[in-house]
N, C-alpha and C positions, 0 to 999 in steps of 0.2 A: 681256793683263795685267788688263784690266777684269773679265773673267769669272773669272780666278783670285782676284782680290780679293773678288769677290762670294761665291765658294765658301768662301774663308777666313772671311769675316764670318759666313756661314751656319753653319760649323762652330763658331765661337766662340759664336754664339747658342745652338746645341744644347748646348754644354758649360756654358753659363751657366744652363741650366734647373735650378732647385732646388725643393725642397719642404721647408718648415720643419717643426719637430717638431710644432707644433700643427695643421698642415694648413691654415693660414689663407690662405697665398699660395703658389700653385704656378705654374710657368711651363713651357711646352714650345715650343721654337722661339720664335716671336713671339706665339703664343697664350698667354693667361694666365687663371688661375682664382683668384679672390679670394673667401674666405668670411669673413663677419663675422657671428657669431651664427647665425641661421637664414636669412640671406640669402647666396646664392651669385651671383657675377658672373663670367661666362665671356666673355672678349674673344677673338673668333674671328679667325684670320688667313686671309684668302681668297686670298692671293697667294704662298704658299710650297709649293704642291703639287708634288712631284717629277713630272717628265714620265713617268718609268718606274714610277710607283707603282701597285701592284695594289690598287685600292680596292674592297672588298667590303662596307663598312659593318659590320664585325665579322661577316662571313659571313651577313649578312641578304640579300644579293643572290646569286642563283644563279650569275651570271657577273660577273666584275669589270667595272668601268666602263672603257670604251674611251677611247683618246686623243681620238677625235672627239667623245665625249660631254663631255669637259672637266670632270672632277670639281672642285668648288669647294674642298674641303679633302681632305687626304690621309688615308690609313688610320690613321696614328699619331695625328693630331689628332682623328679620329673616336673612336678608343678613349679618348683623353684627355677628350673631351666626355662619353662614356658614363660614365667614371669619376667625373666631377664630378656627374653626375645620380644616381649611386648613393649619394651621401652622404645618409644617412637624416636627418641633422639639418637639412638644407636644406628650407625651406618656401616660399621665394620665390626664383625663379631668373630672373636677368637675362641675356639673350643679346645681346651687343653685336656688330653686324655693320657692314661697310663700306657695303653696299647693302641695301635691304629684302629680306625673303624673297620677297615677291610683287610683281611689276611690273605685270602686267595679266592679263586672262583667258587661260586656257591655249590656247584656239583662236587668239587673236590672236598669242600667243607662237609657235605653230607657223608662222603666216604670216611673222612677223618672222624666224624662224630660216631659213625657206626663202628669203626674200629675201636674207639675209646669205650663204647658201650659194651662191646664183646670182650673187652680185656678182663672183665670180672672185677674191676676195681670200683668201689663205691666212692666217688669223689665227694659226695655230700658228707659221708661218714668221715672221710679223711680230713675234710675241712673242719668238721666239728671237733675231731680229736686232736687237731693241730699238726697232723703229719703231712698235710698238703703243702707243696712248695708254693709260697705266695707269689713268687716272681719267676715262674717257669714259663717262658714265652712260647714253649712248644705245647703247652697244655691247652687244648682247644676250648675248654670250658671257661677259661679266663678271658676270652676274646668276645667282642661284640657279635661276631658272626655266629657264635654258638646259640644266641637267642635271636633268631631271625625275625620274629614278630616285633620285638622291641626295636631292633635295628631298622626294620622297615618303617616304623613310626618315626624314628629319629631322622632318617634320611628325608622322609616326606616333610617333616616339620622344618628342617633346615632349608630344603629347596623352595618350599612355599614361602618361607620368610624372605628369602633372597628375591623371589619373583614378585613379591607383593609391592615392592617399591624400587624404582629405578635408581641405580647407583649403589645398592647394597652389595656387600662382599662378605664372604665367610672363608676362614682358613682354619683347618684342624691341625693342631700340633700334638705330637705324641713321641714316644720313644720305647725303650725296653726291648727292642728286637735285635740288638747287637749288630745292626746294619742300617744304613741310611735308606730311606724310601721317599721318593717324590711321586705321589699318587694323584691322578686326576679322576674324580668322580663325576659322572654325567647322568642327567635325568632326561629320559626321552619325553616326558610329559611337558616339562617347562623349557626344554632345550637349553638348560643352563648347566654349568659345571662348577665344581668346588675343588680347591687344592687341599690335599692332605699331606703334610710334611712330617716325616718321622726322623728324628735325630739319631744318628748312630753313636757308637762309643767314641770317647775322646782319648782315653788312655788304655782301655782294655783292648783285647784282641777282637778283630772283626770276625764274626761267625755267621756268614749268610746261611739262612735256613730255607731258601727258596729253590733248591736244586730240583726237587720233584714237584714243585707247586707252579701252577699257571700264573703268569704275571699280568694277565688281562682276562676279562670275561664278565660274567654276571656278578654284580656286587652283592645283591640280595634278592632272592626270589620273592615276588609279590603275588598275591592271590586276589584278583579284582572282584570275582563273583563267588567263587567257592574254592575249597581246598584242591579241586581238580583242575581249575583253570589257571594255568601258570602265565604270568606276565613278566617278562624280563625288562622292567622299567629302568632299573639302575644298573649301570655298567662302570667298570673301573679299568685302569691301566697303571701298572707299577713301573717305576724306573729305579733300579738298584744303584746305590752309591756304596761301593765296596771298600772305600778308604775311610780312615778315621775322620770324623767331622763333628762340627757343632752347627747349630742353627741360629741364624740372626735374621729376624724378620722386621722389615721396615713397613710401616703402615702410614700412608698419607691420604688425606681427604682433600680434594680440590672442588671448588664450586665456581661456576661461571654464571654470572648474573647478566641477563640480556634485558635491557631497558626498552629497546625499540620494538614495536610490533612487527613481526615478520610475516611473510606469506605463509598461510597455513597449509598443512598437508592436503586438506580437502580441496583447496583451490588448484594445487598442482595435479591432484588426482582427477579433478573435473576437466582440466585441460587435456590430460592424457586420455581420458575416456572420450572426450569430444574428437580428438584426433584419430582414434582407432575405431570408435563405434558410431560417430556422428554421420548420419546418412547424407546430410547436406555437404559435409566436407568430402566424403568419399565420392559423391556425384561430381563435385567440382574437380577432383583429381582426374576422373575419367574424361570429363569434357576437355580439360587442359591437355591431357595426354594426346587426345585426338587433334585438338586445335593447333598445337605446335609441332605436329608431324612426327612425334615420337613413335606413334603407332605405324605410320608409313615407313619410317626407318627400320622398324622391326620386321615389317613384311618384306621390305626390300632385301633384308638379310636372308630371309627364308628363300627368296628367289636367287640368292647368290649374286646379286648385282653389286659390283664393287664401285660403280660410278657414283651412285648416290652416297655411299659411305665416305668416299673421298671428298665429296662436296660438303658434307656435314662435318667440318673440322672442329677443333676445340673452341675457337672464337664464336662460331655459329651456335654451338651447344651452350656456351656460357650466356650468349644473348637470349637464347630460348628459355633457359632456366631463370634468368633474371626477369623476363616477361611473365613467366609462370608465378614466381613469388610475388611480383607486383600485384597480380590479380588475386593471389591467395591472401594478401594483406587486406584486400577489400572484402573477401569472403568471411574472414574471422569476425566473430561477434565482438562488440566493444569490450565486454567483460574479459574476454581472453586476449584481446589486443593490448589491454593495459598490463598484461602479465608478461609480455614478450618484448625483447629489444626490437627497435625499429630496423628490421632487416632489409628495408629498401635502401638503407645507407650502403654506399659502395664498400666501405671498410668492413662493416658487419657482414655483408653478403660474402665478400672474399674470405673473411676469417672463418666463417662457419663452413663454407664449402671446402676450404682448404683443410679443415679439421675432419669433416665427415667423409669427403671423397678426394683425397690428395692426388690420386692417379687419374681422375676423371678427365682433366683437361691437359693431359700430357700431349705434346706435339708428336704426331705420327709421321712426320716427314722422313724420319730416320728408319721407319719400318720397311721391311721388304715388300715387294709387290704382292706376294702371296699372303702376307700378314694382314689381318683385319681386326679393327677394334670391335669388341663384342657389342651388340645393340643394347640400348637401354630399355629393358622390358618394363611392363607396367608394375610388376611386383617391386623391382628395384627403384622405379620412379616414385611410387607411393611411399616406400620405406624412406627414401631420401627426403621427400617433402615432410613427412611426419617427424623424422629425426631432426631435420633442419629447424622446424618450428619449436620442437621441444627444447633443443639446445639453445635456441634464442631466448626461451624462458629461463633456462639456467644462467645464461649470460646476463639477463636482466636482473636476476636475483643476486648474482655476484656483484654487479655494479651497485645495486642498492645497499648491499652489505658493506661494500667498500666505502660508499658515501657516508653511511651511518658511522662506520669506524672512524672516518676522517672527521666527521662532526663531533663525535665523542672525544677524539684526540684533541681537537681544537678547544673544546669545552674544558677538558682536563688541564690543558696548557694554560688557559686563561685563569682557571681557578687556582692553579699552582702559582702563576705569576701574581695574582692578587694576594695569595697567602704569603708569598715571599715579601711582597711590598708591605703587607701589614706587619710581618715580623721585623723587617728593617725599620719601619716607623716606630714600632714598639721598642726596639733596641736603641734607636736614637733618643726617644723620650727617656728611657731608663738611663742612658749615658748622661744626658743632660741633668737628670735628677741627681745621679751620683756625683757629677761634677759640682753641682750647686751645693750638695751636702758637704763635699770635701772642702769647697771654698768657705762654707760657713764654719766648718771645724777649724780650718787654718786661721780665719779671722778671729775666732774665739780664742785660739791658742796665742795669736799675736797680741791680743789685748791682755790676756791673763798671765802669760809667761813669755815675754819677748825673747829671752835667751833660748828657751826650748824651740821657739819658732825659728830663730836664726839657725840653730843646729840642724833642724829638720830641712829647712830650705837648702842649706849647704850640702847635706847628704844627698838630697834629690838631684842637685846640680852635678855633684860628683858621679852619681850613678848614671845620669844621662850622658855625661862626658865619657865614662867608661864604655857604655853601650855604643856610643858613636865611634869611639876608637876601635872597638871590637868589630864593628860593622865594616869600617874602613879596612882593617887588617884582613878580615875575611874576604872582602872584594879583591884586595891585592893578592892574596894567596890564590884565589881562583884564577885571576889573570895570569899569574905565573904558571899555574898548572896547565892552563890552556896553551900558553906559549910553548911549554915543554912538550905537550902532546903534538902540537903542530911541527915542532922540530923532529920528533920521532917519526911522524908521518912523512916528513920530507925525506928523511934517511931511508925509510921503508920504500918510498916511491922510487928513489934513486937506485936502490938495490934491485927492485923489480924491473926497472928500466934496463939495467945491465943484463939481467937474465933474458929479457925480451930481445936485446940486441944479439945475444948468442943464439937464441931460438930462431931469429930471422935468417941467420946464415945457414943453419943446418937444423931443420925441424919441421914440424907439421904446421903448415900455413893456416889451417883452420884454427888450431889451438892458439897460434900466434895472434890471429885477428881477435879471437875471443878475449884473451888476456890483455891485449892492447886496449880494447874498449873498456874493460873493467878498470885498467890503470888510468885511462883518461877521465873516467867518472870520479875516481879517488882524487886526482889532481884538481879537477874542477871544484869539488867540494872543499878541498883545502884552500884554494884561492878565495872561495866565497867566505869561508870563516875568517881569513885574514882581512879581507875588505870590511867585513862587519866589525871586527875588533878595532881596526884602524879608525872607522867612523865613530865607534863608541869612545875611543881615546880622544879624538878630536872634539867631540861634544863635551867630554869631561874637562878638558883643558879650557875650552871656551867658557864653561860654567865657572871654573875656578878663577879665571881672569876677571869675569864679571863681578864675582863676589869681592875680589881684591879692590876693584875700582869703587864699588859701593862703600866698602869699609874706609877707603881713603877719603872719599867725599864726605863721609860722616865726621871724620876727624878734622 
């Protein structure tokens, strides 16, 4: 009776699997896929695999998984997982599992599997008879690592999905280990990584089970050609969280839209290739090195002649390099010249040389007689020239990006100003319409019911008078509060001044000077507030007198 009820419940679960019109929530058996915007959440069911299911991982495996390999999920659920990963709008994929993907190193897993096989316990029979512990985290056959062929296909599927489109991200959430785990999975083929987070207990006792297990190593052994050719493609590293914890994951997706056409990578690559491999440019460097006596200076150093080195000081070196880059500007093709900043400009020249070789033009007048500036060899000369031109390209790109940002900012400001002007105009039109409608209602009320019209006008006048009085009273209270604050500030300044007088007689002069400056600032601010308040009061009295005169003239 118990087995029949379970089969009936399973069939009801299969019949309940639905997919809404928007494709936001889909269920299959007890697995479920939820999509909200660009985030997809797949909740995997690791306990409903039929015993007679032929699992080939969508024909990715040459032979189906055997019953002894114990596939973690069935073929239908695998196809359902692939269907969820094929949704093009999903950029962040969350895979929820009962147990983590990786338990420990693959070599250690093989030893654990062998020990479990030699124990004489038939786990398949135990599961069928109901004696198997469903949530025993230490039972190797309940973990993904026990079925390495399916685990290999799952890791390959996840990493290839992430590598297929830039900006995609995967996070694996799990639990059931009675200890928190922060795992980093890495794929040598795609050079990508995936975070796997395992929540620990929240109220139960923490029981770390990794005392004798490696915390890093091979996640899953893969066989690229045959069962004898081992390839350690996937690796992992665990970080234990041995305190009680819970997991809160924030997923955010940001997009940056670039409207302006930018310099392509091909153009920058072409400039780099020209600087390093262009025969014309390399020949020009050799000629300029000889022409401006850099080669002679190097040979003089070999002869240990200090006289020539003293004559070639920083200013002479700067002038020689300036002449070199002037001629290099003429050597550059027009296509590359449009990609770099105009480095014949004195500011650009000094900026780039100061960035690339800050110690090249240091004055050697303070050096000892025996100390000598090292010569500028051809290798250093050519490297300096190439880096100089390449960084002038970077400077040019930065300037262009800044100009584009400024133009975009001005465009957005103008659009915002136009929008605000349109909103203000619409508000004015709406206010005029409301005033016209209110005036029409009042006129209609005056004609139909003069007494009600009079009462309404009297109520509006009384309301306006009350608001005016409340405003005047609020302003008066604010002025009184400001005066009280100034009085308190005057008392505080006087008290601080008395302390300063005592400190001046016997105390630290440095502290006295510091506190005296602070007190002077407080006194100056107080005087400024007083002058501002007096000016406001004078304007208010003048305005009041003017109103009295106008009222008297009208009478």
